[in-house]
C-alpha positions in Angstrom: 36.3 21.1 -58.3 35.0 24.1 -56.5 37.9 26.4 -55.2 36.5 27.2 -52.0 35.8 23.5 -50.8 39.2 22.6 -52.1 40.7 25.3 -49.6 38.8 23.7 -46.8 40.0 20.2 -47.6 43.4 21.2 -48.1 43.7 23.1 -44.9 42.2 20.0 -42.8 44.7 17.5 -44.6 47.5 19.6 -43.5 46.4 19.9 -40.1 46.0 16.3 -39.9 49.5 15.5 -41.2 51.0 18.0 -38.9 49.1 16.1 -36.0 50.2 12.9 -36.9 53.9 13.4 -37.8 55.2 16.5 -35.9 56.3 16.5 -32.3 56.8 20.5 -32.3 54.2 22.3 -30.1 54.3 25.6 -31.9 53.8 23.9 -35.2 50.7 21.9 -33.8 49.2 25.1 -32.2 49.3 26.8 -35.6 47.8 23.7 -37.5 44.9 23.6 -34.6 44.5 27.4 -34.9 44.1 27.4 -38.7 41.3 24.6 -38.6 39.6 26.6 -35.6 38.8 29.5 -38.0 36.2 27.3 -39.3 34.2 26.8 -36.2 31.1 28.8 -35.6 32.0 30.2 -32.4 35.1 32.4 -33.8 34.5 35.7 -35.6 36.3 35.5 -38.8 36.4 36.2 -42.3 35.5 32.8 -43.4 32.6 32.2 -45.7 29.7 30.5 -44.3 29.6 27.9 -46.9 32.9 26.7 -45.7 32.1 26.6 -42.1 28.9 24.7 -43.2 31.2 22.3 -45.3 33.6 21.7 -42.4 31.2 20.9 -39.7 29.3 18.5 -42.1 32.1 16.7 -43.7 35.4 17.2 -41.8 34.6 18.1 -38.0 33.9 14.7 -36.5 36.9 13.1 -38.2 38.9 15.7 -36.9 37.9 15.4 -33.5 38.5 11.7 -33.8 42.0 12.4 -34.6 42.5 14.8 -31.4 41.0 12.0 -29.4 43.8 9.7 -30.7 46.5 12.1 -29.8 45.3 12.7 -26.3 48.2 11.9 -23.9 49.9 13.8 -21.1 53.0 14.0 -23.1 51.2 15.3 -26.2 49.6 18.1 -24.1 52.6 19.2 -22.4 54.4 20.1 -26.0 53.4 23.8 -25.1 53.7 25.1 -21.7 51.1 26.4 -19.2 48.4 24.3 -20.9 48.1 26.1 -23.9 47.7 22.9 -26.2 44.9 21.4 -23.6 42.9 24.7 -23.9 43.1 24.7 -27.5 42.4 20.8 -27.5 39.2 21.5 -25.1 37.8 24.4 -27.3 37.1 22.3 -30.3 34.7 20.3 -28.2 33.2 23.2 -26.4 33.1 25.8 -29.3 32.4 23.5 -32.3 28.9 22.0 -33.2 27.2 20.6 -30.2 25.9 17.5 -31.7 29.0 16.1 -33.3 31.2 17.2 -30.4 28.8 15.2 -28.0 28.6 12.2 -29.9 32.4 12.0 -30.4 33.1 12.5 -26.8 30.4 9.8 -26.0 31.8 7.3 -28.6 35.5 7.6 -27.2 34.5 7.6 -23.5 32.6 4.2 -24.5 35.3 2.9 -26.4 38.3 3.6 -23.7 38.8 0.5 -21.4 39.2 1.1 -18.1 40.2 3.8 -16.0 43.0 6.1 -17.7 44.2 9.7 -18.4 42.4 9.9 -21.8 39.0 8.7 -19.9 39.2 11.1 -17.2 40.3 14.0 -19.5 37.3 13.3 -21.7 35.0 13.0 -18.5 36.4 16.5 -17.7 35.8 18.0 -21.1 32.0 16.5 -20.9 31.4 18.1 -17.6 32.4 21.6 -19.0 30.2 20.7 -21.9 27.2 19.9 -19.8 27.6 23.1 -17.2 27.8 25.4 -20.2 24.5 24.6 -21.2 25.6 22.7 -24.4 23.2 20.2 -24.3 20.6 23.0 -24.8 22.3 23.9 -28.0 22.5 20.2 -29.2 18.7 20.1 -28.6 18.0 23.5 -30.4 20.2 22.5 -33.3 17.9 19.3 -33.6 14.6 21.4 -33.1 15.8 23.6 -36.4 16.1 20.5 -38.3 12.6 19.8 -40.3 13.3 15.8 -40.3 10.3 13.3 -40.0 10.2 11.4 -36.9 12.0 8.0 -37.1 14.0 9.1 -40.2 17.1 10.4 -38.9 20.1 7.8 -37.9 21.9 10.8 -36.4 18.9 11.9 -34.2 18.3 8.4 -33.0 22.2 7.9 -32.0 21.9 11.3 -30.3 18.6 10.4 -28.6 20.2 7.1 -27.1 23.4 9.0 -25.8 21.9 11.8 -24.2 19.3 9.5 -22.2 21.8 7.0 -21.4 24.8 9.0 -20.5 24.9 8.3 -16.7 24.6 4.5 -17.4 27.6 4.7 -20.1 29.8 6.9 -17.7 29.1 4.7 -14.5 30.0 1.6 -16.7 33.3 3.3 -17.8 34.5 5.2 -14.5 33.1 2.8 -11.9 33.5 4.7 -8.6 35.5 7.4 -10.0 32.4 8.9 -11.6 31.7 12.5 -10.8 28.5 13.6 -9.0 27.1 15.5 -12.1 26.8 12.1 -14.2 24.8 10.5 -11.2 21.1 10.1 -12.4 19.7 12.1 -9.5 21.8 15.3 -10.7 21.8 14.5 -14.4 18.3 14.2 -15.3 17.3 17.6 -13.4 20.0 19.2 -15.4 18.4 18.0 -18.6 15.1 19.3 -17.5 16.7 22.7 -17.1 18.1 22.3 -20.7 14.7 21.4 -22.0 12.9 24.4 -20.6 15.7 26.6 -22.4 15.1 25.2 -25.5 11.3 25.5 -25.0 11.8 29.2 -24.2 13.9 29.7 -27.5 11.1 27.9 -29.7 8.6 30.2 -27.9 10.4 33.1 -28.7 11.1 31.8 -32.5 7.0 31.1 -32.7 6.7 34.8 -31.6 8.9 35.9 -34.3 7.1 33.8 -37.0 9.9 31.1 -37.4 8.7 27.7 -37.2 10.4 24.9 -35.0 10.1 21.1 -34.3 9.6 19.9 -31.0 9.5 16.1 -31.8 13.2 15.8 -30.7 12.5 17.1 -27.1 9.2 14.7 -26.7 11.3 11.7 -27.8 14.0 12.6 -25.1 11.2 13.1 -22.5 9.6 9.9 -23.5 13.0 7.7 -23.2 13.9 9.3 -20.0 10.3 8.3 -18.6 10.7 4.8 -20.1 13.8 4.5 -18.3 12.0 5.0 -15.1 13.3 8.5 -14.5 10.1 10.3 -14.3 10.3 12.0 -10.9 13.9 13.4 -11.7 13.0 15.1 -14.9 9.3 15.9 -14.6 10.2 17.3 -10.7 11.8 20.0 -12.9 9.5 20.5 -15.9 6.1 20.3 -14.2 6.7 23.3 -12.1 8.4 25.3 -14.7 5.7 24.3 -17.0 2.7 25.1 -14.6 4.0 28.5 -13.8 4.6 29.5 -17.7 1.3 27.9 -19.0 -1.0 29.7 -16.4 -1.2 33.0 -18.6 0.2 32.4 -21.9 -1.3 30.8 -24.7 1.8 30.0 -26.6 3.4 28.1 -23.7 0.0 26.1 -23.1 0.5 25.1 -26.7 4.0 24.2 -26.5 3.1 21.9 -23.4 0.3 20.3 -25.2 2.4 19.6 -28.3 5.3 18.4 -26.2 3.0 15.5 -24.8 1.1 15.0 -28.1 4.3 14.0 -30.0 5.6 11.7 -27.6 5.6 8.5 -29.4 3.3 5.8 -28.4 5.8 3.3 -26.7 6.5 6.3 -24.4 3.1 7.8 -23.9 2.3 5.6 -20.8 5.4 6.4 -19.2 5.0 10.1 -19.9 1.4 10.5 -19.0 1.6 8.2 -15.8 4.6 10.5 -14.7 2.7 13.7 -15.2 -0.4 12.6 -13.5 1.7 11.8 -10.2 3.8 14.9 -10.5 0.8 17.4 -11.1 -0.3 19.4 -8.1 -4.0 19.3 -8.7 -6.6 18.4 -11.5 -6.5 22.1 -12.9 -2.7 21.9 -13.4 -3.2 18.6 -15.2 -5.6 20.1 -17.6 -3.0 23.0 -18.3 -0.4 20.3 -19.2 -2.2 17.6 -21.0 -5.1 19.6 -22.6 -7.4 17.4 -24.6 -4.7 14.9 -25.1 -7.2 11.9 -24.1 -9.5 12.8 -26.8 -7.1 13.3 -29.4 -4.5 10.2 -28.7 -5.9 6.7 -28.3 -3.0 5.5 -26.5 -2.9 8.3 -23.8 -6.9 7.6 -23.7 -6.2 4.0 -23.1 -3.6 5.0 -20.2 -5.8 7.3 -18.5 -9.1 5.5 -18.5 -8.4 2.0 -18.1 -4.6 1.3 -17.2 -4.4 3.9 -14.2 -7.8 2.7 -13.0 -8.5 -0.9 -13.7 -5.3 -2.5 -14.4 -3.0 -0.8 -11.8 -3.7 0.1 -8.2 -0.4 1.8 -7.1 -1.5 5.4 -6.9 -2.4 7.5 -4.2 -5.9 8.7 -3.5 -4.7 12.2 -4.4 -3.1 11.2 -7.7 -6.7 9.5 -8.3 -8.5 12.8 -7.5 -6.3 14.6 -9.9 -6.8 12.0 -12.7 -10.4 11.9 -12.5 -10.5 15.7 -11.7 -8.9 16.1 -15.1 -11.5 14.1 -16.9 -14.3 16.3 -15.2 -13.0 19.9 -15.9 -13.6 19.8 -19.5 -17.3 19.2 -21.3 -15.6 17.1 -24.0 -13.9 14.9 -21.5 -17.0 14.3 -19.1 -18.2 11.9 -21.7 -14.9 9.9 -21.0 -15.7 10.2 -16.9 -19.1 8.7 -17.5 -17.7 5.7 -19.4 -14.9 5.3 -16.6 -17.7 5.3 -14.0 -19.5 2.5 -16.0 -16.3 0.5 -16.4 -15.3 0.7 -12.8 -18.8 -0.4 -11.6 -18.6 -3.3 -13.6 -15.4 -4.4 -12.5 -16.7 -3.5 -8.7 -20.0 -5.6 -9.4 -18.1 -8.7 -10.7 -18.1 -11.6 -8.3 -15.0 -13.0 -9.8 -13.4 -9.9 -9.1 -14.4 -9.8 -5.8 -13.2 -13.3 -5.0 -9.8 -12.8 -7.0 -8.5 -9.6 -6.8 -6.3 -8.0 -4.3 -8.1 -6.2 -1.3 -5.8 -3.3 -2.0 -7.0 -3.1 -5.7 -10.7 -3.3 -4.5 -10.0 -0.6 -2.2 -8.6 1.4 -5.1 -11.6 0.8 -7.4 -13.9 1.9 -4.7 -12.1 5.1 -4.3 -12.3 5.7 -8.0 -16.1 5.0 -7.9 -16.6 7.5 -5.3 -14.4 10.3 -6.6 -16.3 9.9 -9.9 -19.9 10.1 -8.2 -18.6 13.4 -6.5 -18.2 14.7 -9.8 -21.3 13.8 -11.4 -24.0 16.5 -11.9 -27.8 15.8 -11.2 -28.6 15.6 -15.1 -25.7 13.1 -15.8 -27.1 11.0 -12.9 -30.6 11.2 -14.1 -29.0 10.0 -17.5 -27.7 7.0 -16.2 -29.6 6.2 -12.8 -31.1 2.7 -14.2 -27.5 1.7 -14.7 -26.2 2.6 -11.6 -29.1 1.0 -9.7 -28.5 -2.1 -11.7 -24.9 -2.1 -10.8 -25.6 -1.1 -7.2 -27.7 -4.4 -6.4 -25.3 -6.8 -8.2 -22.2 -5.2 -6.5 -23.5 -5.0 -3.1 -24.6 -8.5 -3.0 -21.1 -9.7 -4.4 -19.3 -7.7 -1.6 -21.5 -8.5 1.4 -21.1 -12.4 0.6 -17.6 -12.3 1.0 -15.7 -13.6 4.1 -13.3 -10.5 4.6 -14.7 -7.6 6.7 -12.9 -5.1 4.7 -14.4 -5.9 1.2 -18.2 -6.1 3.2 -17.4 -2.6 4.3 -16.4 -1.4 0.8 -19.5 -2.8 -0.6 -21.6 -1.0 2.2 -20.2 2.5 1.7 -20.0 2.4 -2.1 -23.9 1.1 -2.2 -24.8 3.7 0.4 -23.1 6.6 -1.9 -24.7 5.3 -5.0 -28.1 5.0 -3.4 -27.8 8.6 -1.8 -27.1 10.2 -5.4 -30.0 8.3 -7.0 -32.4 9.2 -4.5 -31.0 12.3 -3.3 -34.2 13.5 -1.7 -35.9 10.2 -0.7 -34.7 7.3 1.7 -31.6 5.4 0.7 -29.6 2.5 1.7 -27.9 2.7 5.3 -25.7 0.0 6.7 -24.2 -0.7 10.4 -20.6 -0.9 10.1 -17.6 0.1 12.3 -16.2 3.3 12.0 -12.4 3.3 11.4 -9.8 5.1 9.6 -10.6 3.4 6.3 -14.3 4.3 6.4 -13.7 8.0 7.3 -11.4 8.0 4.3 -13.7 6.8 2.0 -16.6 8.9 3.0 -14.7 11.8 2.8 -14.2 11.4 -0.9 -17.7 11.7 -1.5 -17.8 15.4 -0.7 -14.4 16.7 -2.2 -15.4 20.4 -0.9 -16.1 20.4 2.8 -14.6 23.9 2.9 -18.1 25.0 1.2 -20.1 24.3 4.1 -22.3 27.1 5.9 -19.8 29.7 7.6 -20.0 29.5 11.4 -21.9 32.6 12.8 -20.0 35.6 14.2 -18.6 35.3 17.6 -18.0 31.6 17.0 -15.6 31.8 14.1 -12.3 29.5 14.5 -9.9 32.6 14.5 -11.9 33.8 17.9 -12.3 31.0 20.2 -13.8 31.1 23.6 -11.2 31.8 26.3 -11.9 30.4 29.6 -11.6 33.0 32.5 -8.7 32.9 34.6 -9.1 31.1 37.8 -8.9 34.1 40.0 -11.6 36.1 38.3 -14.6 34.5 40.2 -13.0 35.1 43.6 -13.2 38.9 43.1 -17.0 38.7 42.5 -19.7 38.7 45.0 -22.0 35.6 45.9 -25.1 37.2 43.9 -22.7 38.2 41.0 -21.2 34.7 41.1 -24.5 32.9 40.8 -25.7 35.2 38.3 -22.5 34.5 36.4 -22.8 30.7 36.6 -26.5 30.8 35.7 -25.7 32.8 32.6 -22.7 30.4 31.3 -24.5 27.2 32.4 -24.6 24.8 29.4 -22.1 26.5 26.9 -19.4 26.6 29.6 -20.1 23.5 31.7 -17.0 22.1 30.8 -15.2 24.9 32.6 -16.6 23.9 35.9 -14.3 23.0 38.8 -16.1 19.3 39.0 -13.1 17.9 37.9 -11.1 18.7 41.1 -13.4 15.9 42.7 -12.5 12.4 42.8 -15.4 10.3 41.4 -17.0 7.8 43.9 -16.0 4.2 43.1 -19.2 2.3 42.0 -17.7 -0.4 40.5 -18.6 -2.9 43.3 -22.2 -1.8 43.4 -24.9 -4.5 42.4 -28.5 -4.2 41.3 -30.9 -5.4 43.7 -33.2 -8.0 42.6 -36.4 -9.3 44.1 -35.6 -12.7 42.3 -33.4 -15.1 44.4 -30.6 -16.6 42.4 -30.7 -20.5 41.7 -28.0 -22.5 43.7 -28.7 -26.0 41.6 -27.8 -26.7 38.0 -31.1 -28.6 37.6 -32.8 -25.3 38.6 -30.9 -23.3 36.1 -31.9 -25.6 33.6 -35.4 -25.6 34.3 -35.3 -21.5 34.6 -34.1 -21.3 31.0 -36.3 -23.6 29.5 -39.6 -23.1 31.0 -39.7 -20.1 33.2 -41.8 -17.2 31.9 -40.2 -14.7 34.7 -37.8 -12.5 32.8 -36.2 -11.3 36.1 -35.3 -15.2 37.0 -34.1 -15.8 33.6 -31.9 -13.2 33.5 -30.5 -14.0 37.2 -30.0 -17.6 36.2 -27.9 -16.7 33.1 -25.7 -14.4 35.2 -24.9 -17.1 38.0 -24.8 -20.1 35.6 -21.4 -20.1 35.0 -20.2 -19.8 38.5 -22.6 -22.8 39.5 -20.9 -25.0 36.7 -17.7 -24.3 38.2 -18.9 -24.9 41.7 -20.7 -28.2 40.8 -18.8 -30.3 38.3 -20.4 -33.6 39.4 -24.0 -32.4 39.0 -22.9 -30.5 35.9 -21.7 -33.8 34.1 -24.9 -35.6 34.6 -26.8 -32.9 32.3 -23.8 -31.5 30.5 -25.2 -32.6 27.0 -28.7 -31.3 27.8 -27.5 -27.8 29.2 -25.3 -27.4 26.1 -28.1 -27.8 23.8 -30.3 -25.5 25.7 -27.7 -22.8 25.7 -27.1 -23.6 21.9 -30.5 -22.6 21.0 -31.1 -19.9 23.8 -32.4 -16.9 22.3 -32.3 -13.5 23.9 -35.9 -12.6 25.6 -35.0 -9.3 26.8 -32.3 -6.5 25.7 -30.0 -7.9 28.5 -26.6 -6.4 28.4 -24.0 -8.8 27.8 -26.2 -11.7 26.9 -23.9 -13.2 24.2 -20.8 -13.2 26.8 -22.9 -14.9 29.3 -23.9 -17.6 27.0 -20.9 -18.3 25.7 -19.1 -18.4 29.0 -21.5 -21.0 30.4 -21.1 -23.0 27.0 -17.3 -22.7 27.7 -17.7 -23.8 31.4 -19.7 -26.9 30.7 -17.2 -28.0 28.0 -14.4 -27.5 30.6 -16.1 -29.4 33.1 -17.2 -32.4 30.8 -14.9 -32.1 27.7 -15.5 -35.5 26.3 -19.3 -35.6 26.0 -19.8 -31.8 25.5 -17.1 -32.1 22.5 -18.5 -35.1 21.0 -22.0 -33.5 21.1 -20.7 -30.0 19.9 -18.8 -31.6 16.9 -21.6 -33.7 15.7 -24.0 -30.8 15.8 -21.7 -28.8 13.8 -22.5 -30.9 10.9 -26.1 -31.6 11.8 -29.4 -30.2 9.9 -31.5 -27.2 11.0 -28.6 -25.0 12.5 -27.9 -21.6 11.4 -24.6 -20.2 10.4 -24.4 -18.2 13.7 -24.7 -21.2 15.7 -22.2 -23.1 13.9 -19.6 -20.4 14.3 -20.4 -20.3 18.0 -19.7 -24.2 18.3 -16.2 -23.5 16.8 -15.8 -20.5 19.1 -16.9 -22.3 22.4 -14.5 -25.4 21.3 -11.4 -23.0 20.9 -12.2 -21.4 24.2 -12.4 -24.5 25.8 -9.2 -25.8 24.2 -7.4 -22.8 25.6 -8.6 -23.3 28.9 -8.0 -27.0 29.4 -4.5 -26.4 27.6 -3.5 -23.6 30.0 -2.1 -24.0 33.8 -4.9 -22.7 36.1 -3.0 -19.6 36.8 -2.8 -18.7 33.2 -6.3 -19.8 32.0 -7.2 -16.1 31.2 -3.9 -15.1 29.7 -4.0 -14.5 26.0 -2.7 -16.8 23.2 1.0 -16.6 22.3 2.5 -18.1 19.3 1.9 -17.6 15.8 -0.8 -14.7 15.2 -4.2 -15.5 13.9 -5.1 -13.9 10.7 -8.3 -12.5 9.5 -11.4 -12.3 12.0 -10.5 -12.6 15.5 -12.2 -15.9 16.9 -11.2 -15.2 20.6 -12.5 -12.3 22.4 -10.4 -10.6 24.8 -10.3 -11.0 27.6 -11.2 -14.6 26.9 -12.8 -15.8 29.9 -13.0 -13.3 32.7 -15.6 -14.2 35.7 -18.4 -11.9 36.1 -18.6 -12.5 39.9 -15.1 -12.0 40.7 -15.0 -9.2 43.5 -11.6 -7.2 43.4 -10.8 -8.0 47.0 -7.2 -8.8 45.9 -6.5 -5.5 44.7 -6.5 -3.9 48.0 -4.7 -6.8 49.7 -1.8 -6.6 46.9 -1.6 -2.6 47.4 -1.4 -3.0 51.2 1.3 -5.9 50.8 3.2 -3.7 48.3 3.4 -0.6 50.8 4.4 -2.9 53.8 7.0 -4.3 51.6 8.5 -0.8 50.4 8.6 0.5 54.0 10.1 -2.7 55.7 13.9 -2.7 56.0 15.3 -6.0 55.7 19.0 -6.9 56.5 19.0 -10.5 54.8 16.9 -11.7 52.2 17.2 -14.7 50.0 17.3 -14.8 46.3 13.7 -14.1 45.1 12.5 -16.5 42.6 9.3 -16.2 40.8 6.6 -18.7 40.9 6.2 -20.6 37.5 2.7 -21.9 36.8 2.6 -25.5 36.3 0.4 -28.5 36.0 -0.9 -31.5 33.9 -2.2 -30.4 30.5 -5.9 -31.5 30.8 -6.3 -31.1 26.8 -3.9 -33.8 26.2 -6.5 -36.4 26.9 -9.3 -35.1 25.2 -7.8 -33.3 22.0 -8.7 -36.1 19.7 -12.4 -35.4 20.6 -12.1 -31.6 19.5 -10.2 -31.9 16.4 -10.6 -34.9 14.4 -14.6 -34.8 14.1 -14.3 -31.5 12.9 -12.5 -32.3 9.6 -14.1 -35.7 8.8 -17.1 -34.1 7.1 -16.2 -31.0 5.6 -16.8 -32.5 2.1 -20.2 -33.6 2.4 -22.8 -30.9 1.6 -26.4 -30.8 3.6 -29.3 -29.1 2.3 -28.9 -25.8 3.9 -25.1 -26.1 4.6 -22.3 -26.6 1.9 -19.0 -25.7 3.3 -17.3 -26.2 -0.1 -19.8 -23.8 -1.8 -21.6 -20.6 -0.8 -20.7 -21.2 2.9 -17.0 -20.2 2.8 -17.1 -17.9 5.8 -18.0 -20.9 7.7 -15.3 -23.0 6.1 -12.6 -20.2 6.9 -13.8 -20.2 10.5 -13.4 -24.0 10.7 -9.9 -23.8 9.1 -8.9 -21.3 11.6 -10.2 -23.3 14.9 -8.4 -26.6 13.6 -5.3 -24.5 13.2 -5.8 -23.0 16.8 -6.5 -26.4 18.2 -3.5 -27.7 16.7 -1.4 -25.0 18.2 -3.0 -26.0 21.7 -2.0 -29.6 21.2 1.8 -28.8 21.7 3.6 -31.2 23.7 0.7 -33.8 23.5 0.8 -37.3 22.3 -1.8 -36.5 19.6 0.2 -33.8 18.0 1.9 -35.9 15.4 -1.2 -37.7 13.9 -2.9 -34.2 14.0 -0.4 -32.5 12.1 -0.5 -35.2 9.5 -4.2 -35.2 9.2 -4.1 -31.3 9.3 -1.5 -31.1 6.3 -3.6 -33.3 4.3 -6.7 -31.1 5.0 -4.8 -28.2 4.1 -3.5 -29.7 0.9 -7.2 -30.6 0.0 -8.2 -26.8 0.0 -4.6 -25.2 -0.9 -6.5 -23.8 -4.2 -9.4 -22.4 -2.6 -10.8 -19.0 -4.0 -11.8 -17.4 -1.0 -8.8 -15.4 0.8 -10.0 -15.9 4.2 -10.0 -19.6 3.7 -6.4 -19.7 2.4 -5.3 -17.5 5.2 -6.4 -20.1 7.6 -4.8 -22.8 5.8 -1.8 -21.0 6.0 -1.9 -20.3 9.8 -2.7 -23.9 10.4 0.6 -24.9 8.5 2.5 -22.6 11.1 0.6 -24.2 13.8 1.9 -27.7 12.7 5.4 -26.5 12.6 5.1 -24.7 16.0 3.6 -27.7 17.5 5.0 -31.2 16.3 8.3 -31.7 17.6 11.3 -31.2 15.3 12.4 -34.8 15.2 9.0 -36.3 14.5 8.6 -33.6 11.6 11.9 -35.4 10.5 10.7 -39.1 10.9 6.8 -39.0 10.0 6.2 -35.9 7.9 9.0 -35.0 5.6 7.3 -36.0 2.5 4.3 -33.6 3.3 6.5 -30.5 4.3 8.5 -31.1 1.0 5.5 -30.6 -0.9 4.2 -27.9 1.5 7.1 -25.8 1.1 7.0 -25.7 -2.8 3.3 -24.4 -2.4 4.3 -21.9 0.2 7.0 -20.7 -2.1 4.5 -20.2 -4.8 1.9 -18.5 -2.5 4.6 -15.8 -1.5 5.0 -14.9 -5.3 1.7 -15.4 -7.0 -1.1 -15.2 -4.2 -3.2 -11.7 -4.8 -3.7 -11.5 -0.9 -1.2 -9.5 0.8 -2.0 -11.2 4.1 -1.8 -14.8 2.5 1.6 -13.6 1.2 2.8 -12.7 4.8 1.4 -15.9 6.1 3.3 -17.8 3.6 6.4 -16.1 4.4 6.3 -16.7 7.9 5.8 -20.4 7.5 8.5 -20.6 5.3 10.7 -18.7 8.0 9.7 -21.4 10.4 10.8 -24.0 8.0 14.2 -22.1 7.7 14.7 -22.9 11.3 14.1 -26.3 10.9 16.8 -26.5 7.9 19.4 -27.8 10.2 17.4 -30.8 11.1 15.3 -31.3 8.1 16.8 -32.2 4.5 14.6 -29.6 3.1 17.2 -26.7 2.9 18.7 -27.9 -0.1 15.6 -28.8 -2.2 
């Protein structure tokens, strides 16, 4: 037996015997000091071979013995904390990996809050603050161990990453702030930077080191969802260090390349989000996507096609990273093709959430902005084919936002394909979304032509003080105004004058307005006089309201004429005048007109626009019939209507209303304010009341609309390609159900509407599903609770299970919100209906 090894073994055995049997503080102190000679941090005459043998064979066993002896009485065997300091030194000066493992194992094994637990947590806090984690990782970096072959390495990896979880489980609310994840992982990031600095110095000195352990720590931290905490420290420091140092750049690339495949997605996605710009991302990743298949899949597929949670800035960083290097640009072209394939898929347009379609559209626009003319020329045919198929799928959608996405992307592709010639141009409403999408086409607006001298933003034109013109002579003043005419017109003093009220002015016409309904009917059908035609349409609504008896005689014929009426001139407000006249006729003769309109909705030879006009007229007429006379022009209250607005606002304002009541109200208000009253009765606001005229006619509006929805015509198929009209129909019957509140037909209408909804509940169009969910809310709102209990309990039980599935699984966000609203309405009925426990 080697005498040197025997000496180490003998010393350790003697110390262990003393610790287990002696209660003499001095003797225990001497035993500990004799063992401490073998620690690396102590300068002594012990041979390196003896220190190595002690650290490999005996150190962990000796530490566990120290932990077992830990108690307040034992530490007080020597005064002034001498024994406690000696006890701490073994953990703070010995090999970092073994000291850390023993501390963590002992903390995990200690049951409940106790003195040993608090003491070990205190030592662990000192261990972390002294930077011993960096020593631990540096020791592992110097060991050339193949990945996955060291049990010690796997154990250390688990304990380092899961330290906050273990400490919080053991210490509960007594855990110190350093062990909180938001504090611990930034500290771990700083320690990794220190280890990388040592590796950099070692490489410059010609020594080799392994970075695998650091990569595994980074991967495991990111897998646990702590990318922001650790990368928030690593990314800024690595960005600074890799800017002008090739060794640091290689270290950064190697750090990510050595990440195991199971953690590659978490690390790469975290770096994409934390990097400030595409160039920074390129500094940190290098050509990782060309070397690692998992990283390539994450960057080119998962982050773009399988997820849609990243912001526009992250998308710009990701695609800009692919565009910065000539080798990676091949991936950029492939990404664009894959995005266009998804964008042009009719199935994806129907079943994907609008948010994901917006995400894909943004990615396409960013890709197009990075492409060069030579690359565009190379894939011109593929772009044209994708554009033609994709724009058709989007324009056929019932959702306006999806249609706008298709228009903007198609416009951009067309402009890139035909940069010098004519390209596609659509008409769409400009809003925040469209402006954001169009801004992605040109990522460098700052490269526009600079402003001319004198017009730069740094030297704006400052208007002269108001007192300056008063010091000029009349001739000079005139010359000054002539010189600045046009450019400084906004500085004139015209704002001091109150504009003249011309709201009551009317255009003088030579044609006399008709005074009878039959004259109006004749003018609209046979008259060739354009001016007479316009005047007739302008006064038609007021004549209908003034002559209800005459209107009823020709109501069906008048509705037929108005429904087929086409604009002969560029008349302002034609559609609104026509719609108001149709609504006025329907309100005047609701039974006859409703029967005619509902029958014509399913008739042949009508355009989709005319069918939707029929639905709009029925809704507006139902609103007016169901409201008290003083509230006819009020907006709808109650459940909000999703999707496209069916009701224009204001709903039915009269064109010929003279604002004579305004001045009366103002005068009366002034008199009231200046009149002194000594006694006054209690003021009570007058409430509008009156019979609900919609009660007796609601069945003529509602039931015919849902009778024949499943019978396709030659040019009209609600369950097929005409899903937009089906969506409007579903919204319409839902609104009619809402207006039927407190009517005798509410219960049969609710039952029929729930059956109608149940038939279409799995429709692929999101707009249709939105209408179905709105209709359910209308039923819950309009049908009395006691009748829901008595007549519709079974239907509600089935509907509730469907609503719960929609809130969890429907891809459309608006559908999920509407389903949640309907569930909340059901929750209010829980006390009265036996559905709360189901």
